[in-house]
N, C-alpha and C positions, 0 to 999 in steps of 0.2 A: 504494500500500500504506500502511495507517495505522500510526502509531507507537504505542508502548506507552501514551502518555498518553491515547489514545482508548479505553482499556479500561474507563473508568468506566461505570456503568449509564446507558444512553442513554434518558433520560426522553422525548425527543422521538419515540421509536418507539412510545410508547403511543398507542392510538387506539380510539375507539368506532366500530363499523361497523353498518350495517343489513344484515341478511341477506335472503335471497331471500323468506322468508315474512313479512317485515315486522318480525320481532323484532330485537333488538340483541345484540351481543356485544362484549366488550372484548378487544383484541389488545395484548399486552405482551411484553417480553422475559422469558424464563425465568431464574430466579435460584436459587441454592442453597437458599433457603428453601422452594422448591416441591417438595421431595423427596416429602413425604407426599401432596401433591396429585397428583403424577405417578403414584405407585403406585396411588392410588385410581382415577385416570382409567384406567390401564391395565387394572385389574381389571374395568372395565365395558365393555371392548372385546371383541367376539366373537372366537372362535378363528380364524374365517375372515379377519377384518380383520388380526389379528396375523400370520397366515400371509402375507397379501399384503404386509405391511410388511417382514417379516424373511425371507421365502422359505423358511420352515421352521416347524414347530410351536414356539411360544415362549410357553408358558403364563404365565410371570411374569418380571419384571425382576430381575436380580441387583443386589446392592449396587454392583457396578462399573458396571453399566448406568445405575443411577439417578444415580451421581456424574457419569458422562460426559454424561448428558442434561440435567443441571441446572447444570453448571459450564461457562461459556463465557468466551471472551476478548472477545466482541462485535466481533471483527474477522475472524479466520480461522474461528472456530466460533461460530455464532449459532443460538439457538433462540427461537422465538416460540410463545406459547400463545394460544388463543381461550378466554375464560372467560365463564361466565354464573353469577351468584350466587357468584362467587369461586372456582368449581370449573372445572377444565379440561374443555373439550369437544372440543378438537383441538390438535394441535401440528404444528410444522414446524421443520426445522433444515437448515442447510447447513454443509458442511465444505469449506474451500478445498483444492483438489487441483491436481496438475499433469497433463500429458497422459497419463501412464500410470495415472491414477486413484488414485495414492497421495497421502497428505497433503503439502501444498505445503511446500517448503523455501525457495523463492525468493520474496521479497516482491513480485516483479512477476508472479507467477502470477495469472491473472485468470479462473479457472474454479472452480466449486464444485459439489459433489454435493448434491442437495436431496431430502428425503424427508418425507412427511406421514403423519399418523395421525389419523383422525376417529372419534369415538365413534359407534357404529352408530345410536344414537337421534337423532343430529344430522346424519346423512348426508342429502343432498338439500336442505339449507338454504343451500347456497352458501358454507359455511364454508371449504372448501379453496380456492375461487377467491379469496375475500377474503384469506386467508393468503398465497396466491401473490403477489398484488399487493404486499403489505407486505414479504414477504421479498425480493422482487425489488428494491424500492426500497432496502431496507437493503443488499443486495449491491452495488448501483450506488454507493451512498454509500461503501462500503468498497473500491471499486476492482475489483469483480468484474463481468465483462462477459458471462459465459456460465454457464448452469446445465446440469447433466447429471442425468438421473434414470433409474434402472433399475426397470422395472415388469413384473410377470408379465402375460402376454397375457390372462389371465382377469380381470384387474383393470381392466375397461373404464371404470369410473367415474373412476379416477385418470388413465388415459390421456386421457380426454376433458377433464379439468381442464387438462392441459398443452396439448393441441392446440387447445382452444377459446380459449386466452388471447390469441391474436392475434399472438404473437411469431414471428419467423422461426425455424423449427425444422427439425431433421433427425432422421429416424427410421430405426433399424436394428434387425435381429433377429439375435441370436447366443446360442448355448448356452441356448436356451429362454427368453430374457429380451428384452424390448423396451427398447432404449436410446434415450432422447430427449435431444437436445441443442438448446438454443435460446438465441439472443442476447437479452440483457436490455434492449437499447436500445429505448425505446418506439417503436412504429410507428403509422402511421395506423390500422391495424386494431386493434392492442392498445388504443389510446386509445378507439376506438369501442366495443370490447367492454366496457371498464371503465365508460364512460359509460352504456352500455345497461344493464349490471347495476345500476349506481347508481340509474338512473331507475326500473327495475322494482321494486327493493327499497324505495326510499323511497316510491314510489307505493303499494305494497302496505301499508307501515306506516301511511300516512294512511287507506287504505281500511279497515283494521282498526279505526281509531278511529271512523270514520264509520258503520260497519255492525256495531255490536255486537249480539249475540243476547241478552246479559244485562248489565244496568247496576246497580251498587250505588251508592247515594247515602250516603256516609259522613259523618256529622255532621248527619243529619236531625233537626231539632228536635222535641221532644215536643209543643210548642204551635205553632199556625199562625204564620207569619212566620219571619223569619230566612233566611239564605242557603241553608242545606241544604234546608229545607222548601220554599222557593221553587223551587229547582232540581227537587225531586221533583214539585211541581205542574206545572211546565213539561213535564216528561217525560210525565206522565199526560195533560195536556190536549192535547198534540200528537198523541195516538193512537199512541204508540210501539208497534211490533209485537212487540218482544221482552219479556223478563221484567225486572221492576224489584224491587229490594230496598232497604229502608230499614235503615240501620245506625247505631246510636248506643250507646256503652257505658253511657249513662245510662238506657236503657230498663229498665223493671222486669223482674226475672227472671221468666221464664215468659211474657213478652209475645211473641205470635206474629204479630200483625197490627196495622198502624197505621191507625187510623180518623180521619177519614172516608174517607181515600183507599183503604183496603182492600188495602194491599200488604203482603207478608211483612215482618216486622220482626225483626231479630236484634241482639244486643249486640256481636257481633264477626264479622268477615268469615269466619273459619274455621267458623262455624256454618252457613254456606250450603253445602249439599251438592253443588251443581252448579258448573260453571265460571262465572266472571265475566269478561267481556271488557273492560269499561270501568268504572273507579271514578271517581266524581265526589266530590272531597274538599272538604269545607267545615268543617274543624275548626280550632281555633287553631293558629298557626304552630308552637308548641312541641310539639304532638301530631302534626304531619304526619310526621316521620321514623318514628314507630312505626306509623302507618297505612300508609305506603309499604312498610315492611318486611312487614307483614301481606299487602299486595297482592302483593308479589313472591313470598312463600311460597305464596300461594293460586294463583299462575299467571295473575294478571291481565295482560292484554296492553297496556293503556295507562291512564294516569291523567290526569284533568283536575283541576287544582288551582285552586279559586276563592279560596283563602286568600291574603290579602295579608300584608305584613310581611317582605318579602324584599329584593331589591336596591333597590327603590324607597325603602327605609327607611334606606339608608346603608351604610357599609362592613361592619358586622356582618351586616346583612341580605344583602349580596352574598355573603359567605362562607357563610351558611346556604343560599343559593340554589345555590351551586356544590356544596355537600355533598349537597343534595337531588338534583341532577342526577346526581351520581356514584352515589348510592344507587339511583335509578330505573334507570339504565342497567346497573348491576351485575346486576339481575334481568332484563335484556332487555326492559324496558318503555320505550315512548315517553311523553313528558310534554308536556302542554299547560299553559302557565302558568309559574310561579305568577301569582297576581293576574289570572287569566283571566276573561273574561266568559262563555265557553262555546263550544259548537259545535252546529250544526244540519245535518240532512240531510233534505230534503223528499221524497226518493224514496218513492213509495207503499208499497214493500215494507219501509221502515224507519220513516219518520216520527219522526225523532229530534230532540228539542229539549232538549239538555242544556246549557241556558244560563239566564241571568237575564232573557231577553227575555220580556215579558209575553204575547206571542202568537206563534203559529207563522206564519212568513212563507208566502206563497203559493209553490207549486211553479213552477219555471221553469228558466231556462238561464243564469243569472248565477252564477258562483262568486265568493264575497266573502270576503276576508281582511283583518282589521284587527289592529293591535297595541294599539289603544286601545279600551277598553270604551265610553267616551263616544261616540267616533266610530262605533263599531259600532251603538250605539243610534240615532244620527243617521242612519246609512245605512239601517238596517232601517226606521226610521220614514219616511224620505224615499221609499224604494222602495214601501212600503205605500201611501203617499199617492198615488203616481203610477199604481198599478195593483194593487189588492188582489186576493187570490184566486188559486187555482191556475190556471195557464195564462195569467195576465195578462202584460202587457208587462214588469212589474217583478218577476216571480217569480224565485226563486233556486234553484240546485241544491244548494249547500252553503254554510255560513257558519262561519268559525272566527275567534274573537277571542282571541289568544294571550297577551295581557297582557305579562309580562316576556319571553316567548318564550325561556326558557332552553334549550329543546330544539326542539320543532316550530316552524318559521318559515315565512315566505312562500316560501322556496325549496322546502320540502317540498310545499307546496300546488301550486306550479308543476309539480313532478314529477307529482303526481296529476292535476291538471286537463289537463295536456298530452294525455293519452290518454283522459280521461273523456268518453264520447260524449254525456253529458247536460249538459255545460257548453259554451256557445257563446262566452261572454265572461268574462274574468278581471278582477276589480276588486280592487286592493290599496291599502290605506292603510298606509303605512310611516312610522315615526318614526325608524328606524335600519335600516341594511342591514349585517348581521353579516359577510357574505362577498360584497362587491360583484362580485368576479370571477365567482363561481359564479352570482350573480343575473343578471349580464349574459349569461352562457352559456345559462342555463335560459330566461331571458326571450326571447332571440333564437330559440331552438328553438320555444318555445311560440307566439311571435308569428308564426311561419311558418305556423301552422295555425289560430290563433284570436286575436282581439285581446286585448292585455294593457293595462289602463288603470291608471295609478299616480298617486296623490297622495302627496306626501311632506311630513310635518311636521317641525319642528325642523331646517330645512335651512339656516338662516342663522347660527345662533349657534355652529356648530362643535362642539357637544356633543350627546350622545345624551340623551334624557329619562331621569329617574331610573328605575332598574330595567333599563336596556338597557346591559349591560356589553359593549361592542363595541369593536373597534379604531378609533382615530381616523382619519378620512379627511382627508388634508391638502389634497386638491384642492378647489377651490371648488364650490359647488352648480351653477354654470353648466356646469362640466366634467362633473359627474355627469349633468346633464340632457342634455348633448350625447351622452354615451356611452349613455344610455338610448334616445335617438332612433336612434342607430346600431344598437341592438339591436332596433328595431322597437317599443319601448314607447311607448304614448300617454301622455305626461306632462301632467297637469293640475295646477291649483293649489289647488282647493277641493273640498269635499265635494259641493257642488252640481254642479260640473263633472264629478265622478266619475259621479254619477247621470245627468246629461244625456248624456254620451258613452256610458255603458254601455247606456242604454235604446235609443239609436239603433243601436248596433252589434249589440245582441241581437235587434233586430226587423227590420232592413233589410239588403239586400245592400250590398256595397261598391261605391262609385261607380267608373266606368271612367275618370273624369277630373274636372276642376275646373270644367266648364261648368254653371252653375246657372240654371235657369228659375225665375222668381218670378211668382206670380199671386195674386190675392185681391180682396176687395171694399173695400179701403181703400188709397188711394194713399199716405197717410202711412206706414202700417205696411209697405207694400211698399217704400217708399223707405228705411225703416230697415233692412229686410232687405238691400236693395241695397248700402247703405253698409257694413253689417256684412260682406258678402261681399268687398268691396274691402279692408277692413281685414284680413281673414284671407287675402288674396292669392288669392282665388277669382276666377273669371271669370263674373260674373253677366250674364245677358241683360237687356234692357230689360224692366221689369216689365209684365206683362199685367194691367191693372186692370179689374176688373168693376165694374158699378154697385153702389151700396149696396143695391139691391133684388134683387141676383142671388139666384137660387134654388139649391137643391142640384143641380138638373139643370144649371144654368149652370156650377157648379163642376165637375161631373162631365165636362162637355164640354170645359171649358178644361184640366182636368188630363189628360184622355185625349189632347188635342191636343199638349200639352207633352211628355208621355211618348213619344208616337209620333214626335216629331221627332228628326232625327239630330243636332241642334245642342245637346242638353243631356245631362248625365250624372246630374243629380239635380234634384228640384223642391222648392221651398219654397212652401207654401200659406199665405197669411195670411188670417185671417177675423175679422170682428167681427159682432155681431148685425145681421141685415139688417132693413130696413123696406121697405114698399111694398104697394100694393093688389094683390089677387089672387094674393098669394104662396101657394105650395103649402102652406107651413107658416107659421102666424102667429107673431109674436114670443112667446117663452115657451111655445110649444106644441110642444115636442119638436124644436126646430130643430137642436139639437146632434146628436141621434141621427140625424135625417134627413141632415144634412150628412156625418156620419161614414159612413153607408151609401153615400152618393154617392161620397165619396173612395175608399172601399174598392173599390167597383165599378170605378172607373177604374183604380186601381192594379193590380187583378188581371190586367189585360191586359198589363202590362209589369213582371213581377216582378223583372227584372234591374236596375231603376233605383230608388234610394231616394227615399222621399217623407217629408217632415217638415212639421209644421203649426205655425204661430204663431197664437195666438188671444188675444183680449182679451174678458174677461167671458163666456166660453163654456165653463164648467167641464164641462157635460154633454158637449160635443164631446170634450174631453180624456179624460173617463172612458170614453166609448163606444169611442173609438179604442184605448184601452189594454186594454180587455177583449178576451177571445177573440172572434173573429167567429163568427157562427152556422155550424154544421157545413156544409161545402160538399156539393154533390150528389155522389153516388158517382162515383168516378173509376176509370179502369183500374188494376188492381193492378200494382205494379212487377214487373218480370220481363222475359222475352224479348218478350212481347207488348205491353209498355207503350210509349207513344209516346216518341220520343227526347227527352231532356231533362226527362221528367216526374219530379216528386217530390211525393209525397203531402203534403198540408197536415198540420200538427201538430194533434192533437186537443186539445180543451179541457183535459182532464185527462191529460197525457202519462204514459205508462207506458213507461219505458225498457226496452230489450230485456233487459238483465240484471236490471232492477228494482233494481239495487244492493242486493239482499237480502244478509243476512249470509252466506248460503251461496254467493253468486256469486263467481266468480273475475274477476280483471282481464281486460279484453279484450286482444286481441293488441296488441303495440306499434304505436303509430300509431293515431290516432283511427279508430274504425269509422264515425263520422259526423263527418268533418272540418268545419272552419269553412266558412262560406258562401264561394262563389267570388268571384274577381274577375270583372268582366263585360267582354268575353265570357270564358267559361271557357278556361283555357289548360292547358298541360302542368304536371305537378307541379313545384313549385319545387325546383331543384337547388342546394342551398346550399353545396356543398363547393367550395372553390377548388382550383386545380391544385396548389398547395402550401399546404393549409389549416393554420391553427393548431390545435393539439389542442383548445384551449378554444372553438374556433369551430364545434364539432360542432353540427349542426342537423338536426332531423327533417324529413322530407318527407311530404307527403300529397297524394293525388289529389283535386283539387277536385270536389265533387259538381255535378250540374246545378242550375240555378237552381230556387228554390222556385216552386211553382205560383202563390202569391200572398203578399204581405206581409200576413199576417192582422191584425197590429197595427201601428199607425202612431204614432210618438211625437209628442206635442204639447207646446209650450212657451209660457209666458206672456210671453216677451220674444223679439224677433227676434235679439238678440245671442246669447242662449243657444242657440237652435236652430242658427244659422249656425256658432257656434263648435264645437258637437258635430259638425255636418256637415263642417266643415273638418278636424277630427281624423280623421274617416273617410276623407276624400280623401287626406290625407297618409299615413295608414296603408296605404291601397290602393296608393299610389305606392310605398311601401316594399316591399310584397309583390311588386309587379311587378319592382322592382329586385332583390329578394332571389332571384328566379328565376335571375338571372345576376349573382352578387356580384363577379365578376372573379376575378383570380388573383394570387398572390404570385409575381412573376417571379423567375426564376433568372438570375443574371449570371455569365458565364464568368470574370470577373476577380476575383470574391470569393474570398479566401483564408481560409476559415472555420477550418481546422485551425491555420494559422499564427497567426491572431488569437487563438484559444484558448490557444495556447502563450504568446503575448505577455502575455495577461491573467493567466495563472497566475504568470508571472515577476514581473509588476508587483505583484500582490497579495502575493506572498511578500516582496517588497522594501519595499512601502509600508505594509503593515498589521500589522507586527510588534507595535507598541505601541498598536494601535487596538482598542477594545472590539468584541466581536462584534456584528455588525449595523450598525456605523457605516460610512459610505462615506468614501473617501479621494479627493482630487483627483489626477489624473494630470498629471505635469509636461508642459508644452506640447510638447516634442519627442517624448515618448512618445505623447502624444495624437494628434499629427499622423501618426505612424507607424501607430498602431492604426487610425485612420480610413482611412488609405491602403489598408489590407488590404481594405477594403470599397469601394474605388474612390471615396472621398471625399477630395478633395485640397484642401488649404488653401493660400492665398497665403503665401509666406514672410514672416516678421516678424523684423526685426533690432533688437536693443536699441540705444538711443541715449542713454547716460548723460551725454554731453557733446556739444557741437557738432562737434568733430572726428570723433568716432565716428559721429555722424549723417551727416556728409559721406561718410565711407568706406562706410557702409552704403548710401547712395544711389548711390554710384558702382558698387557691386557689383550692386545691383538694376536700375539704369538709370532715368534720369529720364523722365517726371515721377514724383514720389513723393508720398506722404502722410505727415505727421507727426502722430502720435496719442499721447495719454496713455493709460496703462493703470491708473491709480489707480482703485480701486473706485468712488469717488464721481463720477468723470468718465467712466468707461468707457462707450463708445457714446453719449455725450451731445454730439453736434455742436452742439446748441443752446446749450451752455455754453462753447463755444469750445475744447473739448478735442480737436478734429479739424481739421486744416488740410490742404486738398486742392490738387492740381495745382501742386505746387512744381516749377518748371521747371529750376532750376540751383542751384549751390553758394551763390552770394551770397544768393539768395532763401531758401534753406534756413537759412543762418545767421541771417538777419534774423528769420525766422519762429520759429526756436528761441528767440531772445532774447525776442521778444514773448510767446511762450507761457509761458516761465518767469517773466518779469516780472509777468505778469497773473494767473497761476494758482498759482504756487508753485515751489519748488526742484525740480531734476531728481530728487532722491531721493524727493520726495513724488509727483511726476507719473509717474515711470517711463516716459519717452517711448520710442516705437518708430518705426521707419521701415518703410514698406511701399510696394510699387510700386502705381501707379494701375491701375485696371481699367476696362473699358468702362462707360459710364453705363447705369443701369438703375433698377429698383425695389428698394429695400432691404427685405429680409424677414428673418424669424427662424424658425428651426426648432428645436424642442426635443423631447426624448424623456425621460420620467422614469418611475420605477416608484414608485407609491404602495403602501405595504404592504397596503392594503385594496382600492384600486380597480384595481390591476394596472398594466400597462405602457401608457402613454398617449403618443401622438404629437400634438404641437401645432404649429400654423402660424399666422402672422400677419404683418402688415407691421411693420417696425421703426419705433420712434419712440414718443414719449409719447402721441400721440392714440390709437393702437391700444390701448395699455395702459390708458389712462384709460377708454376706452369698452368695454373687455373684448372687443374685436373679434378674438378668437382662436378658431380651429376645432380641435377635438380628435377623435381617432379611436383606437380600441383597436388595440394591436399584437398580432399582425401585421396590417398594413393591406394591402388588395388594391389593384390598379391602379385599379379603379373607385372605391373609397372615397377614394383619394388625389386623384383628379381632382375628385370632388365636394367634398372638403375644401378644395381651392384655391378653388373657386368659391363656397363657402358664406360666406366672410367678407364683411362689408358693403363693405369697401374693394376687393373683387375687381375692379371695373371698371378700377382703375388698372393691372391686369395685362393687360387686354385692349383697350387703345387708347382709354381714356377721353378725351373731348374732343379727339380728333385726335392723341393721342400714339401712339407706335409700340408695338404689342403686344410683350410680352416672351416669352421662351422658356419657356412653362409646361410643355412636355414635359420639358425638362431639370430644371425644378423638381420635377415629379412623380417623376422618377427619383431625385433626391436624397432626397426624402421616403421613397421605398421602400427605398433603401439604408440609411438610418438605422433604419427599421423592422426590416429584416433583421438589422442588427447587434445591436439590443437583443433581438430575438426569439431569435437564435441563441445569445446569451451572456447568461444571467440575471445574471452578475456586473456587467454594464454597467447601472448604475442611473441614470445621467444623461448626456445628450449635449446640449450647447448649441452651435448654429451661429449666430453673430450678429456682423456682419450677413452675409447672403447676398445679393449683388447680382445680380439676374436681369436680364440684358441681352436685346437683340433676338435674339442668337444666343449661347447658352451662359449660364453663371453663374459667379460667383466666391465662394468661401467665404473671408471675410476674417478671421474669428475663430472659434475652436473650443475647447471644453473638454469633458472627460470625467471622470466619477466612477465608481469601482468599489467593490464590496462583495462579501463572501462571500454567496452566495445563501442564503436561509433553508432550514432542513432540510426543511420541508414547504411545499408550495404547492398551489393548486387543481389543478395539473397532476400532482400526485403521486397515490398510492393514495387511494381514497375513504375518507373519515372524517367523522364528525359533528363539528361545531365545539364548542369549549369556550371560553367567555369568562371 
């Protein structure tokens, strides 16, 4: 039960949320100043809705009602409102009660009655579901564990809100009223429901931006040139299928059309008589707030702000950006930018190019998101060079360059592309990650059905680029990279590698393994490919070298033979211009096109294996392979009569089923055309652990049968680039296979979770009295040992030895042999500096060692010596768990000692970790052979080590107050292990986390 000092206005309860239809609303506590808003809101509610709320005709609120519904103590009585444009559209409140349903008198009462009221015009938008998530989180924070609600049987919509939430509930019927009671403790089902709603809402909000029926370019210049006029020309030149309006307050009065474009021209948005879905804003920064206000009042669904001068311009600009975001969200609009480059949708039913790109990219199946306009230009240009035109290998489905990404971010696009049937591969260039926990969760789910390729800029200096106001991530980039790999993300370093990997993944099936066949007409080029395979830890076969006079038919035969063999999973073809008498094609006489046809012909027979090409001075070959293949002969239609495993080839100008037209709805959750399968096809990936972490929610999809043929084959001008892209595909395919069985989070019978929680609460009450909110506190050693013991983690006793006599008594108590160690911070765990003396067999030796230690290193007061009993010899390791405010809970493992620290040989996994992930974590460090019998040494007990890692993971996952655990050293012997040192840090958990109710970020 909260005390009176908690009655201040709880700012942290404020949140922006995306609703079911893609619009946004703001949720905040109701205050006494809301009296007029509440009355106005109630007047707009239908009589039927009022009857459902009060069980009787209730045409208006009395003054007493208004006072009761606007005055709360924010503990026992709480009211929240959802607002759009500053006005209420829905309310929810709870009142703490005891078992008889009367107002609570005992501070320990943990039940509350909850009631909703949603304006009729906003019913069906998911407002009540969002409010329920937030009021439940508020109630848990205030010590309430159960909600009760009384609903009329005819109010089926509200009953469904409660029953669909996923909480454990009980339903009874008495006196003509349905009574629902449900626990507020999050369940696996409630988390899945919340994540599913979040995904559908955010995906819908992105779809609305990408499929507008009407676009207004605000700030269109009167003369050619300028940002606004360029954006207008891009829209028109792309063949946009919707309506376009030019807006500029400086247009002459009476002007109705802008020439030579011939589009309607108005001085103000309000002069447009029809709805506008998307506003492209290119006006000076000082004018943007007025323009955004006009957009909100006109009902615009989203704004794309090309204007600069915001967070990238310094602190004042950052404040302008925050105010801009608040303004846009207050009207329920999503915002791309500011300082954005634009967005593109190549779907034939839309053809939207609302960007500064000089030309419309070809249509294809790569989804592309960048935070940098310059990198966006580079990626679009690079893709165009590798395969121009619709249906080519480098075609994109959608492109968004978000600039300062004050609102719409890469996370939103991941939500959209996860179920977009027209996107096969997701490519992201990120300079900062605003919510790494959410990013890892979404990336893992998306990677389960389609590849996600990421390059990250500004990763070494520890600061975000100008304009990116995000939380600082304290973990190093190597840790972030490891966590990305755990989530299935394909991490690359350069823009070139982004394109290389994206093209291969968009055009080829995933390899079933790492066995690579190499063939070609140049021994030197084949050997370069062979060496590159070894560098990437692939398993290349001996290259099959053709003669320099080999013809396309020779290539066809060699490739067909390689693909037909059981010993390879992928093929690298190397090619240089050929010479020789009697060749089917003379040099320079279309040899590239002829070779491309031959390679395609051979690959068609084995569509389950990827093929990639390395060429030198054969641009025609690369261009022909990148273009769509000639239309194949008619094939049996898909359906019950189609051959097993058949899948029709993609036409040259693909028309998606939904056409992603403005009127289309999102497809059902889960891709209707999932990512290409692993080879051979297997069952759907089941990514839920037996005790899954809420943030580890992942989608599943049924792999489709293999394609009839890889119609396009990626070609690279260097062997290293081709092999690196292929290696990324091999590693990703292996992750997909492992993701089908991610393991489980084991349950241990000896874990005392409730007792540990009580210990933590007592320790925080005692230790954090004078500590600022958010700061962590170290736990005294005795308390840390007791807390760890609750989770079956037992440390070896350590006895202080401030003088030789005390050291002797401690050794006698522990039993010889013993170790004498210093605990001074600068010498702790530094045996190399002489601060640790081992195998002391008796009192005389202990006294002599004590004297030597203090004479050489300092006084006992400085060294703080301790005595500890010896343990069986083994390998010294280190286990750590820490919570980064942005990256989340991370479990780390490595060998103890300076070499591992200097080389960064530490493996990281997200918490909660599964048994499979921990086993892989142990084996992933470079020094792992030392654990498994390197050079004849005895293998150590890695099973006990894995169990210890899992217990630490459980402790941190079960108790968010535990923000740091260090076990050092952990000596792993042939049988069992010993924890010789341990420390724990605690902190009050943040009010909101990624595991709380859904909300849009505010930086």
